[in-house]
C-alpha positions as CSV (number, residue, x, y, z in Angstrom):
1,X,-26.3,38.4,-8.4
2,X,-24.9,38.5,-4.8
3,X,-25.7,34.8,-4.3
4,X,-23.9,33.9,-7.5
5,X,-20.8,35.8,-6.4
6,X,-20.7,34.0,-3.1
7,X,-21.2,30.6,-4.7
8,X,-18.5,31.3,-7.2
9,X,-16.1,32.4,-4.4
10,X,-16.8,29.2,-2.5
11,X,-16.0,27.1,-5.5
12,X,-12.8,29.0,-6.2
13,X,-11.6,28.7,-2.6
14,X,-12.5,25.0,-2.4
15,X,-10.9,24.3,-5.8
16,X,-7.7,26.2,-4.8
17,X,-7.4,24.2,-1.5
18,X,-7.9,20.9,-3.3
19,X,-5.3,21.6,-6.0
20,X,-2.6,22.6,-3.5
21,X,-3.0,19.6,-1.2
22,X,0.0,17.3,-1.4
23,X,-0.9,13.6,-1.8
24,X,0.4,11.3,0.8
25,X,2.7,9.1,-1.3
26,X,2.8,6.3,1.2
27,X,-0.9,5.8,1.1
28,X,-0.8,3.9,-2.2
29,X,1.4,1.2,-0.6
30,X,-1.4,-0.4,1.2
31,X,-1.7,-2.2,-2.1
32,X,0.8,-3.3,-4.7
33,X,2.6,-0.8,-6.9
34,X,4.6,-0.9,-10.0
35,X,8.2,-0.3,-9.1
36,X,9.1,1.4,-12.4
37,X,6.7,4.2,-11.5
38,X,7.2,4.2,-7.7
39,X,8.3,7.5,-6.2
40,X,9.0,5.8,-2.9
41,X,11.5,3.2,-4.2
42,X,13.4,1.5,-1.4
43,X,11.0,2.9,1.2
44,X,7.8,1.2,0.4
45,X,6.2,-0.5,3.4
46,X,4.0,-3.2,2.0
47,X,0.7,-4.5,3.3
48,X,0.4,-2.0,6.0
49,X,3.2,-3.7,7.9
50,X,1.2,-7.0,8.1
51,X,3.1,-10.2,8.0
52,X,3.7,-10.8,4.2
53,X,3.8,-14.6,4.6
54,X,0.4,-14.5,6.4
55,X,-1.0,-12.2,3.7
56,X,0.2,-14.6,1.0
57,X,-1.9,-17.3,2.7
58,X,-5.0,-15.0,3.0
59,X,-4.6,-13.9,6.6
60,X,-4.6,-10.1,6.8
61,X,-4.6,-9.8,10.6
62,X,-1.1,-10.9,11.6
63,X,1.2,-7.9,12.2
64,X,4.8,-7.8,11.1
65,X,7.7,-6.7,13.2
66,X,10.5,-4.3,12.4
67,X,13.2,-6.8,13.3
68,X,11.8,-9.3,10.8
69,X,11.7,-7.3,7.6
70,X,13.4,-7.5,4.2
71,X,13.7,-5.3,1.1
72,X,13.0,-6.9,-2.2
73,X,12.7,-4.9,-5.5
74,X,12.6,-1.7,-3.4
75,X,9.6,-2.9,-1.3
76,X,9.9,-3.5,2.4
77,X,8.1,-6.6,3.7
78,X,7.4,-7.3,7.3
79,X,7.0,-10.7,9.1
80,X,5.7,-11.9,12.4
81,X,8.7,-14.3,12.9
82,X,12.1,-15.2,11.5
83,X,10.7,-18.5,10.3
84,X,7.9,-16.8,8.3
85,X,10.5,-14.5,6.7
86,X,12.8,-17.4,5.8
87,X,9.8,-19.3,4.3
88,X,8.7,-16.3,2.3
89,X,12.3,-15.8,0.9
90,X,12.4,-19.5,-0.4
91,X,10.0,-18.6,-3.2
92,X,9.9,-14.8,-2.9
93,X,8.5,-13.9,-6.4
94,X,5.6,-16.3,-6.1
95,X,4.9,-15.3,-2.5
96,X,4.9,-11.6,-3.5
97,X,2.3,-12.3,-6.2
98,X,0.1,-14.4,-3.9
99,X,0.3,-11.7,-1.2
100,X,-0.5,-8.9,-3.6
101,X,-3.5,-10.9,-5.0
102,X,-4.9,-11.6,-1.5
103,X,-4.2,-8.0,-0.3
104,X,-6.0,-6.5,-3.3
105,X,-9.0,-8.7,-2.8
106,X,-9.1,-7.9,0.9
107,X,-9.0,-4.2,0.1
108,X,-11.7,-4.5,-2.6
109,X,-9.4,-3.7,-5.5
110,X,-10.3,-7.0,-7.3
111,X,-14.0,-6.6,-8.1
112,X,-14.0,-9.2,-10.8
113,X,-14.6,-12.1,-8.4
């Protein structure tokens, strides 16, 4: 009986801690999100601040820089150079889709292939 009481207490304490923990809302932006449901609209930092143009071409290792960033549909994209940012903007919607596809595959979100 004593062991059951202790076990029940442990579960209640752990359950209580887990239910009160606030979820880090920025964590889900390491992948794409749907803007209509996004609680971080206009503050989303996409692709872990990697160069979005490089991500669109399958290279996840090139970092972006604060001075080369733009906001599109509430998402903030970073780039390694002004040239990469300008190239990305020329066909922004297609580049966003390509970058999201590569990023999701890189992070294991697309398990179909």
